[in-house]
C-alpha positions in Angstrom: 116.0 93.0 96.6 114.9 91.8 93.2 113.4 94.6 91.1 111.4 94.4 87.9 113.5 94.6 84.7 112.1 98.0 83.8 113.3 99.6 87.1 116.6 101.5 87.1 118.7 102.8 89.9 121.3 105.6 89.9 119.2 108.3 88.4 118.5 110.1 91.6 117.4 109.1 95.1 114.4 107.1 94.0 114.6 104.1 91.6 113.0 105.1 88.3 110.9 103.6 85.5 112.5 103.1 82.0 109.3 103.3 79.9 110.7 101.5 76.8 111.7 98.5 78.9 108.3 98.7 80.6 106.4 98.6 77.3 108.4 95.7 76.1 107.5 93.8 79.2 103.8 94.0 78.4 103.5 93.8 74.5 99.8 92.8 74.5 98.4 94.8 77.3 94.8 96.1 76.6 94.5 99.9 76.8 92.8 101.0 80.0 93.1 104.4 81.5 92.6 104.0 85.2 94.3 104.7 88.6 98.1 104.5 88.4 99.4 102.2 91.1 101.4 99.5 89.3 104.0 100.3 86.7 102.0 98.6 84.0 99.2 101.1 84.6 101.4 103.8 83.0 101.5 102.1 79.6 98.0 103.0 78.4 98.2 106.5 79.6 101.4 107.2 77.7 100.4 105.3 74.5 97.1 107.1 74.2 98.5 110.5 75.1 101.0 110.0 72.2 98.3 108.7 69.9 96.0 111.6 70.4 98.7 114.3 70.9 97.8 115.1 74.4 100.9 117.3 74.5 101.6 120.9 75.1 104.7 123.1 75.3 103.2 124.5 78.4 102.6 121.1 80.0 103.5 120.9 83.7 106.2 118.4 84.6 105.7 116.1 87.6 107.2 113.1 89.4 104.6 110.4 89.4 105.1 107.3 91.7 104.3 103.6 91.2 104.9 101.3 94.0 107.0 98.6 95.6 105.6 96.7 98.6 107.1 96.3 102.1 110.1 98.0 103.4 112.0 100.2 100.9 115.7 100.0 100.0 116.1 103.4 101.6 113.8 104.5 104.5 113.8 108.1 103.2 111.9 107.4 100.0 108.4 108.5 99.2 106.2 105.9 100.9 102.8 105.0 102.3 102.6 103.3 105.7 105.4 101.4 107.4 108.1 103.2 109.4 108.5 107.0 108.8 111.9 108.7 108.6 111.2 110.4 111.9 114.1 111.4 114.1 114.0 109.9 117.6 114.4 113.4 119.0 111.1 114.4 117.5 108.1 113.4 119.5 105.6 111.2 117.8 102.7 113.5 116.8 99.7 113.6 119.2 96.6 115.7 118.5 94.5 116.7 121.6 95.7 113.5 123.3 95.1 111.3 120.3 98.2 109.3 119.2 98.3 109.5 115.4 98.9 107.0 112.7 101.6 107.5 110.1 100.0 107.8 106.7 102.7 108.7 104.2 105.9 110.6 103.4 107.1 112.5 100.4 110.8 112.8 99.5 111.3 115.9 97.4 115.0 115.6 96.7 114.5 114.3 93.1 111.9 117.0 92.4 114.0 120.1 93.0 114.3 120.8 89.3 110.5 121.3 89.0 111.2 125.0 88.6 108.3 127.4 88.9 106.4 124.9 91.1 106.0 124.8 94.9 107.9 121.5 95.0 110.8 123.0 93.1 111.1 126.0 95.3 112.5 126.4 98.8 111.0 123.9 101.2 111.3 123.5 105.0 112.9 120.1 104.7 113.8 117.3 102.3 110.9 115.0 103.4 107.3 115.7 104.5 105.7 113.2 106.9 101.9 113.1 107.3 100.2 111.7 110.4 96.5 111.4 110.9 94.3 111.0 114.0 91.7 108.7 112.4 90.9 107.2 109.1 87.9 109.4 108.3 90.1 112.5 108.5 91.8 111.6 105.3 88.6 111.6 103.3 87.4 114.7 105.0 90.7 116.5 104.2 90.7 117.8 107.7 94.2 119.2 108.3 93.2 119.9 112.0 93.2 116.2 112.4 96.6 115.8 110.8 100.2 116.7 111.6 102.8 117.5 109.1 106.5 117.1 110.0 109.4 118.3 107.8 112.7 116.4 108.3 116.1 116.4 106.8 117.3 113.4 104.7 120.6 113.7 106.7 119.0 112.5 109.9 120.6 109.2 111.1 119.0 108.4 114.4 115.5 107.7 113.3 112.6 105.6 114.8 112.3 101.9 114.1 109.2 99.7 114.0 109.7 99.0 117.7 109.5 102.7 118.5 106.1 103.3 116.9 103.4 103.9 119.6 100.0 102.2 119.3 97.6 104.7 117.7 94.5 105.7 119.6 92.2 105.0 116.7 93.8 102.1 114.7 93.1 102.1 111.0 91.8 99.2 109.0 94.8 97.4 107.5 96.3 99.3 104.6 99.3 98.6 102.3 102.9 99.6 103.1 104.5 100.7 99.9 107.5 102.8 98.6 107.8 104.8 95.5 109.5 104.4 92.2 109.6 107.7 90.3 108.6 108.4 86.7 109.2 111.9 85.3 106.3 112.9 83.1 103.8 115.8 82.7 100.2 117.0 83.1 98.6 118.9 80.2 95.5 120.7 81.7 95.0 122.8 78.5 94.0 119.6 76.6 90.8 118.7 78.4 88.6 119.8 75.5 90.7 117.9 73.0 90.5 114.8 75.2 86.7 115.0 75.5 86.5 114.9 71.7 88.2 111.5 71.5 85.8 108.9 70.2 88.0 105.9 70.9 86.1 103.1 72.6 89.3 101.8 74.2 90.2 102.6 77.8 86.6 101.8 78.7 85.5 105.2 77.5 87.8 107.0 79.9 90.2 108.6 77.4 88.7 112.0 78.4 90.9 111.8 81.5 94.2 111.7 79.7 95.4 115.3 80.3 96.0 114.9 84.1 97.5 111.7 85.5 95.6 109.9 88.2 98.3 108.8 90.6 100.4 109.9 93.5 102.7 112.7 92.4 104.9 115.6 93.3 104.2 118.6 91.2 102.3 118.8 88.0 98.5 119.3 88.3 96.6 117.4 91.0 94.0 115.0 89.8 90.5 115.8 91.2 87.9 113.1 90.9 85.1 115.7 91.3 86.1 118.4 89.0 88.4 119.3 86.1 91.6 121.1 86.9 92.5 123.5 84.1 95.6 124.8 85.8 97.8 124.1 88.8 96.1 125.5 92.0 98.0 128.1 94.0 100.5 126.6 96.5 99.9 123.0 95.3 102.7 120.8 96.5 101.9 117.0 96.1 99.1 114.5 96.1 98.4 111.0 97.5 95.9 109.0 95.6 94.3 105.7 96.5 96.4 102.6 95.7 95.1 99.5 94.0 97.7 97.3 92.3 97.1 95.6 89.0 96.4 91.8 89.0 99.0 91.0 86.3 102.7 90.3 86.4 104.7 92.7 88.5 101.9 94.3 90.5 104.6 95.8 92.7 108.1 96.6 91.3 109.6 94.1 93.7 107.0 91.3 93.3 106.7 89.5 90.0 103.8 87.1 91.0 100.4 88.5 90.0 97.7 89.2 92.6 94.3 87.6 92.5 91.0 89.4 91.8 89.2 86.8 94.1 88.5 88.7 97.4 88.9 85.4 99.3 92.5 85.2 98.3 95.6 87.4 98.3 93.8 89.9 96.1 94.1 93.4 94.8 91.2 94.2 97.2 92.8 93.0 100.4 93.6 95.7 102.9 97.3 94.7 102.9 97.4 95.3 99.2 95.6 98.7 98.8 94.9 102.1 100.3 91.3 103.4 99.8 90.6 107.1 100.3 86.8 106.8 100.0 86.1 105.1 96.7 89.5 105.5 94.9 89.8 109.1 96.1 92.7 111.4 96.7 94.4 113.7 99.3 96.1 116.9 98.0 98.6 119.0 100.0 99.2 122.7 99.7 102.2 124.6 101.2 101.6 128.3 102.0 104.2 131.1 102.3 103.8 131.1 106.1 104.8 127.4 106.2 101.3 126.1 106.9 99.9 123.1 105.0 96.3 122.8 104.0 94.6 119.9 102.3 91.8 119.0 99.9 90.3 115.6 99.3 87.7 113.9 97.2 86.0 110.6 97.5 86.7 109.2 94.0 
């Protein structure tokens, strides 16, 4: 599998982003703080955070993910869509007779050093798989319409594409992606400082710099409806909408840019994005009794 020149392997389970190499790959990129899906989306966030000192000794570390498309080099990686790392001995989740759709999985093995966070504490398994009865349940954040399955990364006899049952309520087409990890931080104490930035770059969205808008394990969850000034209790991880950039390397394993013309293979095509409402997010919380609850926002 060909990977972008700014992607490294051997620094954990997931491939990782080398930021210096990434920045060299896009020397003239206009600054624009927006949803982080492609690796290039990281550049503006990090440059502007450094420029305006959106830093804090009490910043909360996180593992943020940008995406490759298609089947991953390792089926256990953090991913959206495709084939879950589900042991064949584990029944495919069914909710009140409804066969679910596999939405995503989070692989926590690289995040165990996030000490003091839920993701860095004892977990019921290495991977968390999320299944959903119907598409609207994601936006509603209705955990009664979801099933959460913890599995070990050491499983070997897992389902294949041929084993996946037809869902009762098929989703509209959405992208199948896998995650490349980038260790960074959220700085929720810096909201007031960010609101004072008068920079006209980033389309006036520099106020959002303290908390990264992307799929992540740990840190502080992005909330499109309200400011998060601290990590909520029991927060574990977050899935945000995915919309790749239209420039070179929209995915870490695809160099050719995507179009913005909706009649073509564009960033808006169902096979190239995941929409939770209008660029919204789904946040997962793990409680002491092992239950998982969710929160969502429409974007």
